[in-house]
SEVOPA-96888 format. One record per residue (C-alpha): residue number from 0; x, y, z. Coordinates in nm, 2 decimals, m for minus. Each point is the difference from the previous one (the first is absolute). Example, Ala and Ser with C-alpha at 12.3 -4.5 7.8 and 13.67 -1.06 7.14 Angstrom:
PT   lumdo        x        y        z
PT       0     1.23    m0.45     0.78
PT       1     0.14     0.34    m0.07
***
This chain:
PT   lumdo        x        y        z
PT       0     3.68     8.64     2.48
PT       1    m0.19    m0.33    m0.02
PT       2     0.30    m0.18    m0.18
PT       3     0.24     0.10     0.26
PT       4    m0.23    m0.14     0.29
PT       5    m0.02    m0.32    m0.22
PT       6     0.38    m0.02    m0.03
PT       7     0.03     0.04     0.37
PT       8    m0.26    m0.22     0.13
PT       9    m0.02    m0.29    m0.26
PT      10     0.32    m0.16     0.15
PT      11    m0.14     0.03     0.34
PT      12    m0.33    m0.14    m0.07
PT      13     0.18    m0.30    m0.18
PT      14     0.22    m0.05     0.30
PT      15    m0.29     0.00     0.25
PT      16    m0.21    m0.24    m0.21
PT      17     0.30    m0.24    m0.04
PT      18     0.04     0.02     0.39
PT      19    m0.37    m0.07     0.06
PT      20     0.00    m0.30    m0.24
PT      21     0.29    m0.13     0.18
PT      22    m0.17     0.02     0.33
PT      23    m0.36    m0.08    m0.10
PT      24     0.06    m0.24    m0.26
PT      25     0.02     0.07    m0.38
PT      26    m0.32    m0.01    m0.21
PT      27     0.16    m0.05    m0.32
PT      28    m0.26    m0.25    m0.09
PT      29    m0.27     0.27     0.00
PT      30     0.16     0.34    m0.13
PT      31    m0.34     0.12    m0.09
PT      32    m0.13    m0.02     0.35
PT      33     0.12     0.35     0.09
PT      34    m0.13     0.18    m0.31
PT      35    m0.29     0.21     0.04
PT      36    m0.31    m0.11    m0.23
PT      37    m0.10     0.23    m0.28
PT      38    m0.28     0.23     0.06
PT      39    m0.34    m0.18    m0.01
PT      40     0.18    m0.34     0.05
PT      41    m0.09    m0.18     0.32
PT      42     0.17    m0.32     0.14
PT      43    m0.26    m0.24     0.21
PT      44     0.17    m0.16     0.31
PT      45    m0.18    m0.28     0.12
PT      46    m0.14     0.03     0.33
PT      47    m0.26    m0.14     0.24
PT      48    m0.16     0.12     0.32
PT      49    m0.06    m0.26     0.26
PT      50    m0.34     0.00     0.17
PT      51    m0.08    m0.11     0.36
PT      52    m0.22    m0.28     0.02
PT      53    m0.19     0.13     0.32
PT      54    m0.05     0.35    m0.07
PT      55     0.06     0.04    m0.39
PT      56     0.24     0.27     0.05
PT      57     0.32     0.00    m0.19
PT      58     0.32    m0.08     0.24
PT      59     0.29    m0.02    m0.26
PT      60     0.11     0.10    m0.34
PT      61     0.23    m0.23    m0.23
PT      62     0.15     0.13    m0.29
PT      63     0.16    m0.26    m0.24
PT      64     0.33     0.02    m0.23
PT      65    m0.07    m0.19    m0.32
PT      66     0.32    m0.20     0.00
PT      67     0.26    m0.11     0.26
PT      68     0.12     0.35     0.09
PT      69     0.32     0.16     0.13
PT      70    m0.01     0.21     0.32
PT      71     0.02     0.32    m0.26
PT      72    m0.30    m0.11    m0.19
PT      73    m0.21    m0.05     0.33
PT      74     0.13     0.32     0.10
PT      75    m0.10     0.16    m0.32
PT      76    m0.35    m0.13     0.02
PT      77    m0.02     0.13     0.35
PT      78     0.08     0.34    m0.12
PT      79    m0.26    m0.02    m0.30
PT      80    m0.26    m0.10     0.24
PT      81     0.09     0.24     0.28
PT      82    m0.30     0.22    m0.04
PT      83    m0.25    m0.29    m0.01
PT      84     0.15    m0.16     0.29
PT      85     0.01     0.30     0.20
PT      86    m0.37     0.08    m0.08
PT      87    m0.10    m0.35     0.10
PT      88     0.18     0.01     0.31
PT      89     0.02    m0.39     0.06
PT      90     0.30    m0.21     0.09
PT      91     0.14    m0.06    m0.36
PT      92     0.25    m0.24    m0.13
PT      93     0.16    m0.02    m0.34
PT      94     0.04    m0.37    m0.11
PT      95     0.21    m0.13    m0.27
PT      96    m0.09    m0.31    m0.21
PT      97     0.14    m0.35     0.13
PT      98     0.39     0.01    m0.03
PT      99     0.04    m0.37    m0.05
PT     100    m0.13    m0.22    m0.28
PT     101    m0.24    m0.28     0.09
PT     102    m0.28    m0.04     0.25
PT     103    m0.12     0.37     0.08
PT     104    m0.14    m0.11     0.33
PT     105     0.35    m0.03     0.15
PT     106     0.20     0.25    m0.22
PT     107     0.12     0.30     0.18
PT     108    m0.07     0.35    m0.12
PT     109     0.15     0.33     0.09
PT     110    m0.23     0.19     0.24
PT     111     0.03     0.36     0.08
PT     112    m0.23     0.18     0.26
PT     113    m0.02     0.36    m0.09
PT     114    m0.30     0.14     0.22
PT     115    m0.04     0.11     0.26
PT     116     0.35    m0.07     0.12
PT     117     0.25    m0.10    m0.26
PT     118     0.18    m0.34     0.08
PT     119     0.28    m0.20    m0.13
PT     120    m0.02    m0.22    m0.29
PT     121    m0.11    m0.35     0.08
PT     122    m0.02    m0.34    m0.20
PT     123    m0.33    m0.15     0.09
PT     124    m0.18    m0.32    m0.13
PT     125    m0.37     0.05    m0.06
PT     126    m0.07    m0.18     0.32
PT     127     0.23     0.22     0.19
PT     128    m0.15     0.33    m0.15
PT     129    m0.37    m0.14     0.08
PT     130     0.08    m0.04     0.36
PT     131     0.09     0.36     0.02
PT     132    m0.32     0.07    m0.17
PT     133    m0.20    m0.21     0.24
PT     134     0.15     0.17     0.30
PT     135    m0.09     0.35    m0.15
PT     136    m0.34    m0.11    m0.06
PT     137    m0.04    m0.12     0.35
PT     138     0.10     0.32     0.15
PT     139    m0.21     0.23    m0.24
PT     140    m0.34     0.01     0.17
***
């Protein structure tokens, strides 16, 4: 029975994956990103809680992709971190490494806000993103 199900559903799953990659971008450069780690293994995703200078409370959660990322990789990180993001209940962004070679201060990165409301992907410089954080901090307390 399992073989029959596999025979029926495998072509459907492959076609669905192809269509998703066509719509969302291919992630061929990171084929391992969708594999489940073996039991007992863990992958550490760098992240930072941003603290208010006035009340010392946290007001933002930043999660960092290790390389210039594709949208699919940022979405994958959001899925991996979902439980922690939900538990913290802070505005959360997944931030890719700078996309352009050269001076990191002027290079744009992919930025995806995932909590509390998901927003469209943006391409921001550090100064542009820091302006968002300053605004959020000023409204925090």
